[in-house]
C-alpha positions in Angstrom: 115.6 54.1 102.5 118.7 53.6 104.6 119.1 56.0 107.5 122.3 57.5 106.1 120.7 58.1 102.7 117.6 59.6 104.3 119.8 61.9 106.4 121.7 63.0 103.3 118.5 63.7 101.5 117.0 65.7 104.4 120.2 67.6 104.8 120.2 68.5 101.1 116.7 69.8 101.3 117.5 71.8 104.4 120.6 73.3 102.8 118.6 74.2 99.7 115.9 75.8 101.9 118.4 77.8 103.9 120.2 78.9 100.7 116.9 80.3 99.4 116.1 81.8 102.8 119.4 83.7 102.6 118.8 85.4 99.2 119.4 89.1 99.3 118.5 91.8 96.7 119.7 95.3 96.1 118.5 97.7 93.5 116.8 100.9 92.5 113.3 102.4 92.3 112.1 104.7 89.6 108.5 106.0 89.6 106.2 108.7 90.6 104.7 110.3 93.8 101.1 111.4 94.3 99.6 113.4 97.2 96.1 113.4 98.6 95.0 116.1 101.0 93.3 119.4 101.3 94.8 120.8 98.1 93.9 117.8 95.9 90.9 115.8 94.7 90.3 112.2 95.5 91.3 111.0 92.0 94.8 111.1 90.6 95.6 114.4 88.8 98.4 114.2 86.2 99.7 117.7 86.8 100.2 116.8 90.4 102.0 113.6 89.7 105.7 114.1 90.4 108.9 111.9 89.9 110.4 109.7 92.5 113.7 107.7 92.8 115.1 105.4 95.5 117.3 102.5 96.5 116.1 99.4 98.2 117.2 96.0 99.6 115.5 92.7 100.4 116.3 89.8 102.6 114.3 86.6 102.0 113.2 84.6 105.0 111.9 82.0 102.6 110.3 82.0 99.1 107.0 83.3 100.6 108.3 86.1 102.9 110.9 88.7 102.7 111.9 91.8 104.6 112.5 94.9 102.5 113.9 98.3 103.3 114.3 101.4 101.1 115.1 105.1 101.0 112.8 106.9 98.5 112.9 110.5 97.4 109.8 112.1 95.8 108.1 115.4 95.2 104.5 116.2 96.0 102.4 119.3 95.2 98.8 120.6 95.2 97.0 123.7 94.1 93.5 125.1 94.2 94.1 126.6 90.8 93.8 123.1 89.3 90.1 122.9 90.2 88.5 125.6 88.2 85.1 123.9 88.4 85.0 124.7 92.2 84.7 128.5 92.7 85.4 128.2 96.4 88.6 126.4 95.8 89.8 128.9 93.2 89.0 131.7 95.5 90.9 130.2 98.4 93.9 130.1 96.0 96.3 128.0 98.2 99.1 125.9 96.8 102.2 124.0 98.0 105.0 121.8 96.9 107.4 119.7 99.0 110.1 117.1 98.8 109.4 113.8 100.6 112.3 111.7 101.9 110.9 108.3 103.0 113.0 105.7 104.9 110.9 102.5 105.3 111.0 98.9 106.3 108.3 96.4 105.4 107.3 92.8 105.4 106.4 91.4 102.0 104.2 88.3 101.4 104.8 86.6 98.1 101.4 85.1 97.2 103.3 82.5 95.1 106.7 81.2 96.0 109.4 83.4 94.5 113.0 82.3 93.8 115.2 84.5 91.6 116.6 82.8 88.5 114.1 79.9 89.0 112.2 78.6 86.0 109.3 77.3 88.2 109.0 80.2 90.7 109.9 83.2 88.6 106.9 85.5 89.3 104.5 86.4 92.0 102.0 89.1 93.1 103.0 90.6 96.5 101.2 92.2 99.4 103.3 94.4 101.8 103.0 96.6 104.9 105.4 98.2 107.3 106.5 101.4 108.9 108.3 104.5 107.5 109.9 107.7 108.8 109.6 110.6 106.4 110.7 114.2 106.1 108.7 116.9 104.3 108.8 120.7 104.1 105.9 122.5 102.4 106.7 125.6 100.5 104.7 128.0 98.3 105.3 130.9 95.9 104.1 134.5 96.5 105.0 137.3 94.2 107.7 135.2 92.6 109.3 134.4 95.9 109.4 130.9 97.5 108.5 130.7 101.2 108.9 128.0 103.8 105.3 127.6 105.1 106.3 125.9 108.3 108.1 128.9 109.5 105.1 131.2 109.1 102.6 129.3 111.2 99.8 130.0 108.7 97.1 128.5 110.9 98.6 129.8 114.1 100.7 126.6 114.8 102.6 127.2 118.0 101.0 130.6 118.7 98.6 131.5 121.5 95.3 129.8 121.0 96.5 127.9 117.9 97.3 124.3 117.3 100.6 122.8 118.2 103.4 123.3 115.7 103.7 120.2 113.5 107.0 118.3 113.0 108.6 118.0 109.6 109.6 114.5 110.5 106.7 112.1 110.8 105.8 108.4 110.9 103.7 106.7 108.3 102.4 103.2 107.6 103.3 101.9 104.1 100.9 99.4 102.6 100.3 98.2 99.1 100.7 95.7 96.3 103.5 94.7 93.9 104.5 92.2 91.3 107.9 90.5 90.9 109.3 88.8 87.8 112.7 87.1 87.5 114.4 88.3 84.3 117.1 85.6 84.5 120.8 85.8 85.6 119.5 86.9 89.0 118.0 90.2 87.9 114.5 91.0 89.1 111.9 93.4 87.7 109.1 94.7 90.0 106.0 96.9 89.7 105.0 98.6 93.0 102.1 100.7 94.3 102.6 101.8 97.9 100.2 104.1 99.9 101.6 105.9 102.9 99.0 106.4 105.6 100.3 109.4 107.6 99.3 110.8 111.0 99.5 114.4 110.0 97.2 116.8 108.2 100.0 119.2 107.4 101.7 117.8 104.3 100.2 120.7 102.5 100.3 123.2 105.5 96.5 123.2 105.4 94.3 121.6 108.1 91.6 123.5 109.9 90.6 127.2 110.3 91.9 130.7 109.6 93.8 132.0 112.6 93.3 135.4 114.0 94.8 137.6 111.2 96.0 140.5 113.4 97.6 138.1 115.9 99.4 136.2 113.1 100.7 139.4 111.5 101.9 140.7 114.9 103.7 137.4 115.6 105.1 136.5 112.2 104.8 139.6 110.0 102.7 140.7 107.0 104.1 138.0 104.7 102.6 135.4 107.1 99.2 137.1 106.8 99.4 137.0 103.0 100.4 133.4 102.9 97.7 132.3 105.3 94.9 134.4 103.6 95.1 134.5 99.8 91.5 135.6 99.8 92.4 138.9 101.3 89.6 139.0 103.8 91.9 139.7 106.8 90.1 139.7 110.1 86.8 138.9 108.4 88.0 135.3 107.9 89.0 134.7 111.5 87.8 131.3 112.6 86.4 130.4 109.1 87.1 127.0 107.7 90.4 126.8 105.7 90.9 123.0 105.4 89.4 119.7 106.5 90.9 118.5 109.9 88.9 115.3 109.8 91.2 113.4 107.4 94.9 113.1 107.5 97.0 113.5 104.3 98.5 110.6 102.4 101.0 110.1 99.6 101.8 107.3 97.2 104.9 105.9 95.6 104.2 104.0 92.4 106.8 102.7 89.9 109.3 100.1 88.9 112.1 98.3 90.8 115.1 96.7 89.3 117.1 94.5 91.7 120.0 92.1 91.6 120.0 88.9 93.7 123.2 88.3 95.7 123.6 84.5 96.2 126.4 82.1 96.3 124.5 79.2 94.8 122.5 78.9 91.6 119.0 77.3 91.3 118.8 76.9 87.6 117.2 73.5 87.9 114.3 74.6 90.1 
């Protein structure tokens, strides 16, 4: 092969590779959110599965790797009342619900090469991991009134002798699996399951032991005492176990993505 022809061939291959590397996608996420913590069981419970929505974007480094970012909004909840086979749980009678706003970035590894609108590389399983910053705010209902649990320090958070007050903005590690399929005309359908490993045990406002009842009422009022102790034991429960501090809470986003690839050049022949 003549040097000029070889140079042109290599240049064409390089330009094609760079073109693929510069693929971008934007789209939406529709799915569900699931929470695991002190007010749930280890398996998925349908009446604690809540809706989730979001927006996302991807930048392809090459057909094997891309960087994704998204803003997802979901709802989580848990309640002892759902576990009637466990008398201790029913007696504890705690419950919560919360919105979760999740801003994340992650590296995605396409197990097979993936190029949108390609006939040859039109689907792939995916592994991903990254980092997210999320906001939550657990609330509960008492006597028909909704209360912001964070404000009432139900386990003595921020009070004398109690644990530090937890922040409503936290960091998590998203990790999971997905599947991508090119629908044609640069539209992409995805299926995604992403676990968020958090570093807090307070998604549900339940973590360790009952705080001193009289001290809590003195600092935060009688409503705080009622929210912390649904059993009604008062001072008799001081120091007794209320939750499990040995395992942090987690949440999951699972659902479908629909994205559009933004590219100047077609790859219909690939």
